[in-house]
N, C-alpha and C positions, 0 to 999 in steps of 0.2 A: 431161847433160853436163857436163863442166864452167866455174861462171860466176863470171865476176871484174868488177868496177866499174876506170871508166878516166875522166882528166879530160876533156870537151871537146874541151878543144888537143891529147890525144894524139888524135886524132880526124880526119882528112884527108887528100882526095882518095883514099878507097874503101880505105882502109890504119888500123889500128890500132896503136899502139905502147903493149909493155906492160915494163913495168921495177919496179924493186921489189921488193918481197917477194912476188910476184904473179907476177915473172919467174924468181924460184927456185926459186916450185912448180911454175911449170910445165914449167923443164928437167930440176931435180933430183930433186924430186918427184911428182911427175904421170908426170915424163921423154916429152912429149907429142912428137913427131916435127914435119916438114915436111909438111901435106895433113889434119893429125889440127884436129878441128873443134874451139872451143869458142863461147861465150856470154857478150859483149860486153855493161856494161850503160852509160850516160852518166850513169846518178847523178840524171839526169829524167824517164827512165819511155820512153826509146826502149831497145832490144836490139839488140843486134845477133848474126848469125850469120855465124863468123867460119871463116877455114881458117889456116895458120900457115903462112906463109910460110920467113921464116931466122933465126935467132941472131945479135944481135952481141955484145960482151961482154957487155955489161950490162940490154937488153934485147930485146922477140921482137918482129918485124912478123910484122901480122897482115895479109890481103886480106877485105873483110867480103861473101858471099855472097846476104846479105840480112838487112835490117831494117822493126823493128815497132814498133809501144808497146805498150808494158806492160800490163796492165789489171790489173795485182793488189794496185792502193792501193785503197785507199776513199776515200770524199767525205769520211769524218768524220775531223780532223785534231784531233789527243790527242796533252796532253801529259802527260806524268806527271813529278810531282813528290815524286822517293821522297826517303823521309826516311835519309840515312842506316845500313842496316842494321851489324854486326859481321860481323867473320869476310870470306868471300867470300859473302852472300848476296844481296850485291850483281850481282855477275855474273850469277850465275841470272839474277833481276830484270829484266837489261838484255837480256839474251836470249829469254829469253818473252816478253817487253812487242811486244820485235821482230818477233817473230814473228807476235805477234798487229794487230802493225799499227799501231803505238806509232811516233809522226812527230820526238817531242823526247823527250829523259830528264831532267829537272834533279834531280840529285843535292842537298840536301837538308841543312843544320846545323845540328837542332832543337836545344831545353833541356832533350832526356833522347835527343841523340848520345852512343853514347859514343865512338864511333871519334873519334880524333885523327890530324887533318891539319894537320901540320908546318909549313912548308914551303914554295917556290912545287915546289920538287923534287919531294916527295909530291905533293902536288897535280898536276904533268905525267904526272909516271908516273903514279896511277890515272887521270886523263881516257884516256892513250892504251892502256893498256889495257882502260880499258872500251867506247872507240871501234873499237878492234882486233875483241871479242868483238861490237859492234852491227852488222859489219860482216858478220864472218866467219856470224852471226846470216839479215843478208840477202840471202847469199850462199844459203847452208842453204834457205830458205823461196821465191826468186824475186820479191822485192823490189827498185822497180822508182828506189829511192830509198834512201841511204843514211841510214836516221834518225841525229840526233843526242847526243852524248851533252855535256854541257855541262861547265864550269867547277861545283864548288858553289858554292852560296850559301849565305846568309843568309834565318831561317822568313822574316822582314818582305821583304827581295827576292824571294820568291818572290810571298809573296802582287802584289805589286810586279807580277809576271810576270802570274804565273795572272789577274789580275783582267781583260786581256787578252780573253780569250776570252769565246765566246757564253755559255756555260756554264762555272761551274766547282762541282767537286763536292768535297767534306771526307767523306767517310767518315769516321763516330762513334761508338765506343761505348755514346753516353750519349745520343744520337740516338735518338728510337722514336716521331717524327713523320713525319717522311720515305722515302720509301720510293724506292727507285734504281730502280721499270720508272717509275712515276705522273712522275719527277722530268724523265724523261727523253722524255718521251710531252708531254709538254707545252710542251715549249720552240723544238723546230724545230732545233736550233743545228747548226753547222755547224764550228765549231770548239770544245773541248773542251777544259778544265782540268784532271787528278785530280789531286789532293792525299791523298800517303799517309804518317804516322809513322812514325817509329824502334818499334823494340823497347820496349812500354810507352808508345807510341801518340805525340798529340798532348796540352800542357798545357792547361789550361784556359785559361789567358791566351791563347792560339795560337788554340785555337775562336774564343772572343770574338774575339780579332784577323781572323781569317778572315772573321766575317759578320759583321761592320762590313764587313772591304769585299767583300761580296757575295760569298762564299764560302755553299753552298746544303751542308750538313751533311744528309747521306745515311746512314740506319742500313741494317746487310748482313745481318740477322739477327739473331736472341738467342745465337748464339755466337761467340766474340774468337776473331780471327783473326791468325795469323802477319802481322808486315811481309808478307815476302816469298810469299804466299797472299794480302792485300787486294787489291792491286795487281791480279792476275791476272783477281780474279773479278771487278770492276770491268769494267777493260777488255773479257773476256768478254760480262759484260750489253751493256755499249756496240754492242760487235760485232753481235752477238745485234738488239739490237734499236733500231739504224738503220745501220748498216754493210753486211760482207757476208756477216755467218754468219745460215743460220735457210731 
């Protein structure tokens, strides 16, 4: 059944109104009619079964048939700090990490980031695109929230944000001692930050700064992974060991 997100102010008196791109999708792409059913989420883990009442010029009105708590969100609150990669790799990383259950994605500009973000307009366009990908992935996998894609930050700024979590992981190809499974099992963390470098990884100086600020360097095994692979591997292991997979 088609699924859409709305803001809480669009829900009132057993009615839900849908506008914007979703209105266009419902009316002109799906071609749904009066009496057809939808699933609506308020983005706060409440889902609503609704039926279409009527169309106006720029919105559709629906009636709530049933409401229930969305139970698809993990108890583990994960933020992915992703070094911005080249080409459209970030699109895939956002899509798949949202499917894995991440709650926030922060693009990071590091010493080895190749992508140039030259203006406020460029930043705005990228965030708009990335957030749209996150929303579509949330709809597809029945998330109860819409994960947030933040504006790009510097590596130093990312460290300041990441260290607020119970556990802050930084996979590093030169690390040989700390393995991910025992690090996860040892803490009982409910909030986890995962820091992934771009192509070429983090510099030694960046890793040193991260460790000085409480990040835990971990090895992901003997093979060097691509940036678009490393984060998804870490998220998969976290969800298996601590979350809702397994």
